[in-house]
C-alpha positions as CSV (number, residue, x, y, z in Angstrom):
1,M,-126.4,178.2,64.3
2,R,-123.2,176.3,64.8
3,I,-123.2,175.5,68.5
4,L,-120.4,174.1,70.6
5,I,-121.4,172.6,74.0
6,A,-118.5,172.1,76.5
7,A,-119.0,169.8,79.5
8,A,-116.6,168.0,81.7
9,G,-116.4,165.9,84.9
10,S,-118.0,162.6,85.6
11,R,-120.6,160.9,83.3
12,G,-123.4,162.7,85.2
13,D,-121.8,166.0,84.3
14,V,-121.7,165.2,80.6
15,D,-124.6,162.9,79.8
16,P,-127.4,165.5,80.1
17,Y,-125.8,167.6,77.4
18,T,-126.1,164.7,74.9
19,G,-129.8,165.0,75.2
20,L,-129.7,168.8,75.0
21,G,-127.4,168.6,71.9
22,A,-129.6,166.1,70.2
23,G,-132.6,168.3,70.8
24,L,-130.8,171.3,69.3
25,R,-129.8,169.2,66.4
26,R,-133.4,168.2,65.7
27,A,-134.3,171.9,65.7
28,G,-131.9,172.4,62.8
29,H,-128.7,173.5,64.5
30,E,-125.2,172.1,63.9
31,V,-124.0,170.8,67.3
32,A,-120.6,169.7,68.6
33,L,-120.0,168.5,72.1
34,A,-116.6,168.9,73.7
35,A,-116.0,166.5,76.6
36,P,-113.2,164.2,77.9
37,D,-112.2,161.5,75.5
38,A,-113.9,158.7,77.5
39,F,-117.3,160.1,76.5
40,A,-116.7,160.1,72.8
41,P,-118.9,157.1,72.1
42,L,-121.7,158.6,74.2
43,V,-121.5,161.8,72.2
44,R,-121.4,160.2,68.8
45,R,-124.3,157.9,69.6
46,A,-126.4,161.0,70.1
47,G,-125.5,162.1,66.5
48,L,-123.2,164.9,67.7
49,E,-119.7,165.9,66.6
50,F,-117.2,165.0,69.3
51,R,-114.3,167.2,70.4
52,G,-111.9,166.1,73.1
53,L,-111.2,167.9,76.3
54,P,-108.5,166.9,78.8
55,A,-109.7,164.0,80.9
56,R,-111.0,164.2,84.5
57,P,-108.6,162.9,87.1
58,E,-109.5,159.5,88.5
59,A,-111.6,159.5,91.6
60,R,-109.5,158.8,94.7
61,G,-110.4,157.2,98.0
62,D,-109.8,160.4,100.0
63,V,-112.0,162.6,97.9
64,A,-114.8,162.4,100.4
65,G,-112.9,164.7,102.8
66,R,-113.2,168.4,102.1
67,R,-109.4,168.7,101.7
68,G,-109.3,165.8,99.3
69,L,-112.3,167.2,97.4
70,M,-110.5,170.6,97.0
71,R,-107.3,168.9,95.8
72,S,-109.2,166.8,93.3
73,A,-111.1,169.9,92.0
74,A,-107.9,171.9,91.7
75,A,-106.2,169.2,89.7
76,F,-109.3,168.8,87.5
77,V,-109.5,172.6,86.7
78,T,-105.7,172.8,85.9
79,G,-106.0,169.8,83.6
80,L,-109.1,171.1,81.9
81,A,-107.5,174.4,81.1
82,R,-104.8,172.7,79.1
83,G,-105.8,172.7,75.5
84,F,-109.3,174.1,76.2
85,A,-109.0,176.7,73.5
86,D,-108.3,174.0,70.9
87,V,-111.9,172.9,70.9
88,L,-113.2,176.1,69.3
89,D,-113.1,176.6,65.6
90,D,-113.7,179.8,63.6
91,D,-117.2,178.7,62.5
92,T,-118.7,178.5,66.0
93,D,-121.7,180.9,66.6
94,L,-122.5,180.0,70.2
95,L,-120.8,178.4,73.2
96,V,-123.0,176.5,75.6
97,L,-121.2,176.0,78.9
98,S,-121.7,173.7,81.9
99,T,-121.0,174.6,85.5
100,T,-117.4,173.4,85.3
101,T,-116.5,174.8,81.9
102,A,-118.2,178.2,82.2
103,P,-115.4,179.9,84.1
104,L,-113.0,179.0,81.3
105,G,-115.4,179.1,78.3
106,R,-116.6,182.7,78.8
107,H,-113.0,183.8,78.1
108,L,-113.0,181.8,74.9
109,A,-116.3,183.4,73.8
110,E,-114.8,186.8,74.5
111,A,-111.7,186.1,72.4
112,A,-113.9,184.8,69.5
113,G,-116.5,187.6,69.8
114,I,-119.4,185.2,70.1
115,P,-122.1,184.8,72.7
116,S,-122.1,182.2,75.4
117,L,-124.8,180.6,77.5
118,D,-124.3,179.1,80.9
119,T,-126.3,175.9,81.5
120,H,-125.9,174.6,85.0
121,L,-127.0,171.3,86.6
122,Q,-127.0,172.8,90.1
123,P,-128.2,176.1,91.6
124,T,-124.9,178.0,92.0
125,T,-126.1,181.6,92.5
126,P,-126.4,182.6,96.2
127,T,-129.9,182.7,97.6
128,G,-131.5,183.1,101.0
129,D,-133.7,180.1,100.3
130,F,-131.0,177.4,101.0
131,P,-127.3,177.1,101.7
132,P,-124.8,176.6,98.8
133,V,-125.1,173.1,97.3
134,V,-121.6,172.1,98.4
135,G,-121.7,173.7,101.8
136,G,-123.9,171.2,103.7
137,T,-127.7,171.0,104.1
138,R,-128.2,173.0,107.3
139,S,-129.8,176.4,106.7
140,L,-128.0,179.4,108.2
141,G,-131.0,181.7,107.8
142,R,-131.5,183.9,104.8
143,L,-128.6,186.3,105.4
144,G,-126.3,183.4,106.4
145,N,-127.3,181.3,103.3
146,R,-126.5,184.2,101.0
147,A,-123.2,184.9,102.7
148,A,-122.2,181.3,102.5
149,G,-123.2,181.2,98.8
150,R,-121.0,184.2,98.1
151,L,-118.1,182.5,100.0
152,G,-118.6,179.4,97.9
153,L,-118.3,181.5,94.7
154,R,-115.1,183.1,96.0
155,M,-113.6,179.6,96.7
156,A,-114.5,178.5,93.2
157,D,-112.9,181.6,91.8
158,R,-109.7,180.7,93.6
159,L,-109.7,177.2,92.0
160,Y,-109.9,178.8,88.5
161,T,-107.5,181.7,89.0
162,E,-104.3,180.1,87.7
163,A,-106.1,178.3,84.9
164,V,-107.9,181.5,83.7
165,A,-104.7,183.5,83.8
166,G,-102.9,181.0,81.5
167,L,-105.9,180.7,79.2
168,R,-106.2,184.5,78.7
169,R,-102.5,184.7,78.0
170,D,-102.8,182.0,75.4
171,L,-105.8,183.9,73.8
172,G,-104.0,187.2,73.8
173,L,-106.5,188.8,76.2
174,P,-105.6,191.3,79.0
175,P,-105.5,189.9,82.5
176,L,-108.9,189.4,84.2
177,R,-109.5,187.5,87.4
178,P,-112.3,184.9,87.6
179,A,-114.2,187.0,90.2
180,A,-114.1,190.1,87.9
181,A,-115.3,188.0,84.9
182,R,-118.2,186.6,86.9
183,R,-119.2,190.1,88.2
184,R,-119.1,191.4,84.7
185,Q,-121.4,188.7,83.5
186,E,-123.8,189.3,86.4
187,A,-123.8,193.1,85.7
188,A,-124.7,192.4,82.1
189,G,-127.7,190.3,83.2
190,R,-126.7,187.4,80.9
191,P,-129.1,184.4,81.1
192,V,-128.2,181.3,83.0
193,L,-130.3,178.2,82.5
194,H,-130.6,175.6,85.2
195,G,-131.3,172.0,84.2
196,F,-133.4,170.7,87.1
197,S,-137.1,170.7,87.9
198,E,-138.8,173.4,89.9
199,H,-140.7,170.6,91.6
200,V,-137.4,169.5,93.2
201,V,-135.8,173.0,93.6
202,P,-138.3,175.9,93.3
203,R,-136.7,178.9,91.6
204,P,-135.5,181.2,94.4
205,A,-137.5,184.4,94.7
206,D,-134.4,186.5,95.3
207,W,-132.7,185.5,92.0
208,R,-132.3,188.2,89.4
209,A,-134.1,188.1,86.1
210,G,-132.4,185.8,83.6
211,L,-131.7,183.1,86.1
212,E,-134.2,180.5,85.0
213,V,-135.0,176.9,86.0
214,V,-136.0,175.1,82.8
215,G,-136.3,171.4,83.8
216,N,-134.0,168.4,83.2
217,W,-132.0,167.9,80.1
218,W,-132.3,164.1,79.8
219,P,-129.4,162.0,78.5
220,Y,-129.9,161.0,74.9
221,A,-131.8,157.8,74.6
222,D,-131.2,155.6,71.5
223,P,-134.6,154.4,70.4
224,E,-133.1,151.1,69.4
225,A,-131.4,150.5,72.8
226,R,-132.3,147.4,74.8
227,L,-131.2,146.1,78.1
228,P,-128.6,143.3,78.0
229,A,-130.2,139.8,77.7
230,E,-128.8,138.6,81.0
231,L,-130.3,141.6,82.8
232,E,-133.6,141.2,81.0
233,D,-133.7,137.6,82.1
234,F,-132.9,138.5,85.7
235,L,-135.7,141.2,85.8
236,T,-138.3,138.7,84.6
237,A,-137.2,135.8,86.8
238,G,-138.7,137.2,90.1
239,P,-140.0,140.2,92.0
240,R,-138.7,143.7,91.1
241,P,-135.1,144.0,92.3
242,V,-133.4,147.0,93.9
243,F,-130.8,148.9,91.9
244,V,-127.6,149.8,93.7
245,G,-124.9,152.1,92.4
246,F,-122.5,154.5,94.1
247,G,-121.3,156.7,91.3
248,S,-117.8,158.0,90.6
249,M,-116.7,159.1,94.1
250,A,-116.6,155.7,95.9
251,G,-113.5,154.3,94.2
252,G,-111.4,151.6,95.7
253,D,-113.9,150.3,98.2
254,G,-115.5,147.6,96.1
255,R,-115.1,144.5,98.3
256,R,-116.5,146.2,101.4
257,L,-119.4,147.8,99.5
258,T,-120.3,144.6,97.7
259,E,-120.4,142.6,101.0
260,L,-122.5,145.0,102.9
261,T,-124.8,145.6,100.0
262,V,-125.5,141.9,99.5
263,R,-126.0,141.4,103.3
264,A,-128.4,144.3,103.4
265,L,-130.4,143.1,100.4
266,R,-130.7,139.6,101.8
267,R,-131.6,140.9,105.3
268,A,-134.4,143.0,103.6
269,G,-135.5,140.0,101.5
270,L,-134.9,141.8,98.2
271,R,-133.2,141.0,95.0
272,G,-130.5,143.4,93.7
273,V,-129.0,144.7,90.5
274,L,-125.5,146.1,91.3
275,Q,-123.8,148.5,89.0
276,S,-120.0,147.9,89.2
277,G,-119.1,151.6,88.7
278,S,-115.9,153.2,90.1
279,A,-116.2,151.2,93.3
280,G,-116.0,147.9,91.4
281,L,-119.0,146.2,92.9
282,D,-119.0,142.5,92.0
283,A,-121.5,139.9,93.1
284,A,-123.4,137.1,91.5
285,G,-126.1,134.7,92.5
286,D,-129.8,133.8,92.1
287,D,-130.8,137.0,93.9
288,V,-128.0,139.4,92.8
289,L,-126.7,140.4,89.3
290,T,-123.8,142.8,88.6
291,V,-124.0,145.0,85.5
292,G,-121.9,147.7,83.9
293,E,-123.3,150.9,82.4
294,V,-127.0,150.6,81.4
295,P,-129.5,153.3,80.5
296,H,-131.3,154.5,83.6
297,A,-134.3,155.3,81.5
298,L,-134.8,151.7,80.6
299,L,-133.9,150.1,83.9
300,F,-135.2,152.3,86.7
301,P,-138.9,152.0,85.8
302,R,-138.5,148.2,86.4
303,V,-137.0,148.2,89.9
304,A,-138.5,148.5,93.3
305,A,-136.1,151.2,94.6
306,V,-132.8,152.9,93.7
307,V,-129.9,153.0,96.1
308,H,-127.5,155.7,94.7
309,H,-125.0,158.4,95.5
310,A,-127.5,161.2,95.0
311,G,-125.7,162.9,92.0
312,A,-128.0,165.3,90.2
313,G,-128.5,163.0,87.2
314,T,-129.2,159.8,89.0
315,S,-131.5,161.6,91.5
316,A,-133.5,163.0,88.6
317,A,-133.6,159.7,86.8
318,A,-135.1,157.9,89.8
319,L,-137.8,160.6,90.1
320,R,-138.5,160.4,86.4
321,A,-139.1,156.7,86.8
322,G,-141.4,157.3,89.8
323,V,-139.3,155.0,91.9
324,P,-138.3,155.6,95.6
325,S,-134.7,156.3,96.4
326,V,-132.3,155.4,99.2
327,P,-129.7,158.2,98.9
328,V,-126.1,157.5,100.0
329,P,-124.3,160.8,99.4
330,V,-120.6,160.9,99.3
331,A,-119.5,164.6,98.8
332,A,-119.9,167.7,96.7
333,D,-123.5,168.5,95.7
334,Q,-124.8,165.0,96.6
335,P,-126.0,165.8,100.2
336,F,-128.0,168.6,98.7
337,W,-129.9,166.4,96.2
338,A,-130.3,163.7,98.8
339,A,-132.0,166.1,101.2
340,R,-134.2,167.4,98.3
341,L,-135.4,163.8,97.5
342,A,-136.1,163.2,101.2
343,A,-138.0,166.5,101.5
344,L,-140.2,165.5,98.6
345,G,-141.0,162.2,100.4
346,A,-139.6,160.3,97.4
347,A,-136.6,159.0,99.3
348,T,-135.7,157.8,102.8
349,R,-133.6,159.9,105.0
350,P,-130.1,160.0,103.5
351,V,-127.5,157.5,104.7
352,P,-124.1,159.2,104.5
353,Y,-121.6,157.1,102.7
354,A,-119.1,157.4,105.5
355,A,-121.7,155.9,107.9
356,L,-123.0,153.2,105.6
357,T,-123.4,149.7,107.2
358,A,-125.4,146.7,106.1
359,E,-127.8,147.2,109.0
360,R,-128.5,150.9,108.1
361,L,-128.9,150.1,104.4
362,A,-131.3,147.2,105.2
363,G,-133.4,149.4,107.4
364,A,-133.5,152.1,104.7
365,L,-134.5,149.5,102.1
366,D,-137.3,148.3,104.3
367,R,-138.7,151.8,104.5
368,A,-138.2,152.6,100.8
369,V,-140.0,149.5,99.6
370,G,-142.4,149.0,102.5
371,D,-143.8,152.6,102.9
372,P,-146.3,153.3,100.1
373,G,-145.8,157.0,100.8
374,H,-142.4,157.0,99.2
375,A,-143.8,155.4,96.0
376,R,-146.7,158.0,95.9
377,A,-144.3,160.9,96.2
378,A,-142.0,159.5,93.5
379,A,-145.0,159.0,91.2
380,T,-146.1,162.6,91.8
381,A,-142.6,163.9,91.0
382,A,-142.6,161.8,87.8
383,R,-145.8,163.5,86.6
384,H,-144.3,166.9,87.2
385,L,-141.1,166.0,85.4
386,A,-142.9,164.6,82.4
387,A,-144.7,167.9,81.9
388,E,-141.5,169.9,81.5
389,D,-139.7,170.5,78.2
390,A,-136.2,171.8,79.0
391,V,-135.0,171.6,75.4
392,S,-137.8,173.8,74.1
393,R,-137.1,176.4,76.8
394,T,-133.4,176.3,76.0
395,L,-134.1,176.8,72.3
396,R,-136.1,180.0,73.0
397,T,-133.2,181.4,74.9
398,I,-130.8,180.5,72.2
399,E,-133.0,182.1,69.5
400,H,-133.1,185.3,71.7
401,L,-129.3,185.3,71.9
402,A,-129.0,184.8,68.2
403,D,-131.3,187.7,67.5
404,R,-129.3,190.0,69.8
405,A,-126.1,188.9,68.1
406,G,-127.5,189.3,64.6
407,R,-126.8,185.7,63.7
């Protein structure tokens, strides 16, 4: 089949689909990946055709507040819709859509008369088992959790209303609101695959048939890739360091974060590898090294712990490496994943980004590195994740869709 994957957002929202796309390509399919232009090198390194989507707005300092997050999300969706239809060509047989692109992509599939497959990195369907992933971590009881999940979907529908209306006009389709499109998909029982481990989030018992948890789609790993020489030298020059990175939502706070991180590391008696990231961390010394983007799969197995923002991809990468985490969630789904890591015992209790201090980070580092229980729980999770094969399970679903479509 000729498959087009569409993914947008931060690197963590796109990178898993490079691994999925490479796996589909190895199975004999022709695969293109549509993503913001900044990810073109990432996509092409995986051997996939790249198609450009409108770029994600830059992270802003006020994004941690709920109002700021909604403003950022609305701007993102509006920008994404512009030119979205241009990524599809007449030869495409199947659209594979991420959480952020699905509310737009399913209209594209309708206009082209081809099947689409939702592939989500978070559990977005309401359930009584836990509250919605962007609604906080406190359970409201089974009825309350489901009601909150439905409210979350309605809020997402509102974000996409204007963008969907414009896209359907451009495609020559009759008006259809996002909520109606979503209900139509649910009524048809269309499959939705979720790219995380059941060891981390067990499949809710109240989900309908077709909502499956298949395991993680790991970012494409170049077999020839090596860590930078400077980083390799640092790793071998002393005890295992701690990795520190705050993702894409901590922009504009680099000096404060750098200072408190270095103080925390030294107070805990640990070496550190700091990832500059959106925050712009920058420190150097015998016990600290700053790096840019490096493959988590190569670096994380060689560190003592990972301090991170608890995005879905980084959380999974730490578990895959069998390394304890210190989660510092900022917003969106990050508190959800932070709580999951802690519940597994593979992480300390989350330290909310807004409450981060050198003292709190040092204490969490002491616990992450000093408590062998965290390392055991992380190692157990790593064994579970190693036994999963998300690409093969996705391929089976795609083959089923192809049979139904007669392709």
